C-alpha positions in Angstrom: 45.4 35.3 8.5 42.5 34.9 6.2 43.0 31.2 5.9 43.3 30.9 9.7 40.1 32.8 10.2 38.2 30.7 7.7 39.5 27.5 9.3 38.3 28.7 12.8 35.0 29.6 11.3 34.5 26.2 9.8 35.4 24.5 13.1 32.8 26.4 15.0 29.9 24.5 13.5 27.4 27.3 14.0 26.5 28.1 10.4 23.0 27.8 8.9 22.7 26.2 5.5 19.7 26.8 3.3 19.1 24.3 0.5 16.9 25.3 -2.4 18.0 28.8 -1.7 16.9 30.2 -5.1 13.4 28.8 -4.9 10.1 30.4 -4.0 10.5 29.5 -0.3 14.3 29.3 -0.2 14.7 33.0 -1.2 12.4 34.1 1.6 14.2 31.9 4.2 17.6 33.2 3.1 16.4 36.8 3.4 15.2 36.2 7.0 18.2 34.1 8.0 20.5 37.0 7.2 19.0 38.8 10.2 20.2 36.1 12.7 23.8 37.3 12.7 25.0 33.7 12.2 27.3 32.5 9.4 25.0 31.7 6.5 25.4 29.3 3.6 23.3 28.6 0.6 23.2 25.7 -1.8 22.2 25.9 -5.5 22.6 23.7 -8.5 23.7 26.7 -10.6 27.3 27.0 -11.6 27.3 30.8 -11.5 27.0 31.9 -7.9 25.6 35.2 -6.7 27.9 38.0 -5.6 26.6 38.1 -2.1 29.0 39.2 0.7 26.6 38.1 3.4 26.2 34.5 2.3 28.6 31.8 1.4 27.1 30.3 -1.8 28.0 26.8 -2.9 27.2 24.8 -6.1 25.9 21.4 -5.2 23.5 18.8 -6.5 21.5 16.9 -3.8 20.1 14.4 -6.3 23.5 13.5 -7.6 25.2 13.9 -4.2 27.9 16.2 -5.5 29.5 19.2 -3.9 27.9 18.6 -0.5 30.8 18.0 1.8 32.5 21.4 1.2 29.1 23.1 1.4 28.1 21.4 4.7 31.5 21.8 6.5 31.0 24.0 9.6 27.2 23.8 9.4 25.1 23.2 12.6 21.6 23.6 11.1 20.2 22.9 7.7 16.9 24.5 6.6 15.9 22.1 3.8 13.8 23.9 1.2 15.0 22.1 -1.9 12.5 20.0 -3.9 12.1 19.2 -7.6 8.4 19.1 -8.3 8.9 18.4 -12.0 11.1 15.3 -11.2 9.9 14.6 -7.7 11.2 11.1 -7.6 14.6 12.7 -7.4 13.7 14.0 -3.9 14.3 10.6 -2.3 17.9 10.1 -3.4 18.4 13.8 -2.7 17.2 13.4 0.8 19.5 10.3 1.3 22.4 12.4 0.1 21.4 15.3 2.3 21.3 13.0 5.4 24.6 11.3 4.5 26.4 14.7 4.0 24.9 16.0 7.3 26.2 13.0 9.2 29.7 13.4 7.8 29.8 17.1 8.6 28.4 16.8 12.1 25.1 18.7 11.4 23.1 18.7 14.6 19.7 19.9 13.3 17.7 19.6 10.1 14.6 21.8 9.7 12.4 20.3 7.0 9.4 21.9 5.2 6.6 19.6 4.2 2.9 19.8 3.2 -0.4 19.6 5.1 -2.3 16.5 4.1 0.4 14.3 2.7 -0.5 11.5 5.0 -4.1 11.6 3.9 -3.9 12.0 0.2 -2.1 9.3 -1.9 -1.0 11.9 -4.5 2.4 10.7 -5.9 4.3 13.9 -5.0 2.8 13.7 -1.5 3.9 10.1 -1.1 7.5 11.2 -1.8 7.3 14.0 0.7 5.9 11.6 3.3 8.8 9.2 2.7 11.3 12.1 3.2 9.7 12.8 6.5 10.1 9.1 7.5 13.8 9.2 6.4 14.3 12.3 8.5 12.7 10.8 11.6 14.9 7.6 11.3 18.1 9.5 10.5 19.5 9.8 14.0 20.1 13.6 13.4 18.1 16.2 15.4 15.2 17.2 13.4 12.1 19.5 13.2 9.4 19.0 10.6 6.9 21.8 9.6 3.9 21.1 7.4 2.3 24.2 5.7 -0.6 24.7 3.4 -0.4 26.1 -0.1 1.9 29.1 -1.0 0.2 31.9 -2.9 3.2 32.2 -5.2 2.9 28.6 -6.3 -0.8 29.1 -6.8 0.0 32.1 -8.9 2.4 30.1 -11.1 -0.1 27.2 -11.4 -3.0 29.5 -12.5 -0.6 31.3 -14.8 -0.1 28.1 -16.7 -3.7 26.9 -16.5 -5.0 30.3 -17.8 -3.2 29.7 -21.1 -6.0 27.3 -21.9 -9.6 28.4 -22.8 -10.9 26.9 -19.6 -9.2 26.8 -16.2 -9.7 23.3 -14.7 -9.7 22.8 -10.9 -10.7 19.8 -8.7 -14.3 20.0 -7.6 -15.1 20.2 -3.9 -11.5 21.0 -2.9 -10.8 23.4 -0.1 -7.5 25.2 0.2 -6.0 27.5 2.8 -3.0 29.4 1.3 -0.4 30.7 3.7 2.1 33.4 2.8 5.5 31.8 2.0 7.2 34.7 3.9 5.4 33.7 7.1 6.4 30.1 6.6 10.0 31.3 6.1 9.7 33.3 9.4 8.6 30.1 11.2 11.4 28.0 9.6 14.1 30.4 10.8 12.5 30.5 14.2 12.7 26.7 14.4 16.2 26.7 13.1 17.3 28.9 16.0 15.8 26.5 18.5 16.7 23.0 19.5 15.2 20.0 17.7 12.1 18.5 19.2 11.8 21.3 21.9 8.1 21.9 21.2 5.4 19.6 22.5 4.7 17.2 19.6 1.3 16.9 17.9 0.0 13.5 16.8 2.6 13.2 14.1 5.4 12.4 16.6 8.3 14.1 18.3 10.1 16.6 16.1 7.0 17.5 14.1 5.7 20.8 15.1 2.1 22.2 14.6 1.0 22.8 11.0 0.9 26.4 9.6 -2.0 27.8 7.7 -3.7 31.2 7.2 -7.2 32.2 8.5 -9.5 31.7 5.5 -10.5 28.5 3.7 -11.3 28.9 0.0 -12.7 26.5 -2.6 -10.3 25.8 -5.5 -12.7 27.4 -8.0 -12.9 30.6 -5.8 -9.1 30.9 -5.8 -9.0 30.5 -9.6 -11.8 33.1 -10.1 -10.1 35.6 -7.7 -6.8 35.1 -9.5 -8.3 35.6 -13.0 -10.1 38.8 -11.8 -6.8 40.2 -10.4 -4.9 39.2 -13.5 -7.4 40.8 -15.8 -8.1 37.6 -17.6 -11.4 36.2 -18.8 -11.6 32.5 -18.6 -14.3 30.0 -17.5 -13.4 28.0 -14.4 -14.4 24.4 -14.7 -14.5 22.2 -11.5 -13.8 18.6 -12.5 -14.6 15.6 -10.4 -11.4 13.6 -9.6 -12.2 9.9 -8.9 -10.5 7.5 -6.6 -8.6 7.9 -3.4 -6.7 11.0 -4.6 -9.9 12.9 -5.4 -11.6 11.7 -2.2 -8.6 13.0 -0.3 -8.8 16.4 -2.0 -12.6 16.6 -1.2 -12.0 15.5 2.5 -10.5 18.9 3.5 -7.1 17.3 4.0 -5.3 20.2 2.3 -6.5 22.5 5.1 -5.6 23.0 8.8 -8.4 25.2 10.2 -7.1 24.8 13.8 -3.7 26.2 12.8 -4.9 29.3 11.0 -2.2 31.6 12.4 -1.0 33.3 9.3 -1.8 37.0 8.8 -1.3 37.9 5.1 -4.4 37.2 3.1 -4.9 35.8 -0.3 -6.6 39.1 -1.3 -3.6 41.0 -0.1 -1.2 38.8 -2.1 -3.3 39.3 -5.3 -3.4 43.1 -4.8 0.3 43.3 -4.3 1.7 40.7 -6.7 -0.9 39.9 -9.4 -3.3 42.8 -9.9 -2.8 44.9 -13.0 
């Protein structure tokens, strides 16, 4: 009977798959996806899988294209959170493998997370993210693409590394608008429960929904000073001028989305709850 039930479940094609399920955003998405009542799957590169009765965990490597067919069987919607920022060139083959596995398994909807400003700043990682958006749009699979501003947890990690040096270096004239990763996760799950391309598209084209940011815009040096104060560290913050098109893109305000400031949790609240000693 167990095998029959599992077989029927796989044939239903109503499951949600979360890639990058152990990452900063993926963990938040998985937590919220549990509340949908739908069958839930999670993909990780780790060989040791969590003991989690609410989630079917699978070991798979998107960059290598291994372990995906079993993981995607019975999946209707993929929330794609996986990204390798340290080896970001791997994101292109990973996206190809994701799309190929999705086609073979009959996936109907891919919800992708991206970054505000990637089409305006020629930063190498942003170029990779933009190419992934283009692959998704041309895939023939139903898709929804959400761009968000910076996650506080990622800023926390970055400042934690930078603060190991005597001086914390930040790009000069650069505005940021961090949005809580939990609120981004809420939005991704909301989009996953809907149909692809249902919302009126912005200038980016059908399937791309409005960007997501939080209310306040900060300069990069202000964020660094706030973080150092909360962490109880004394360091000088040194804004450095970045030349060329990348620096000009940072200074242009492309990392912000003031007209999409709908997030609620503030940077100060994050610092008080997660960083302050």
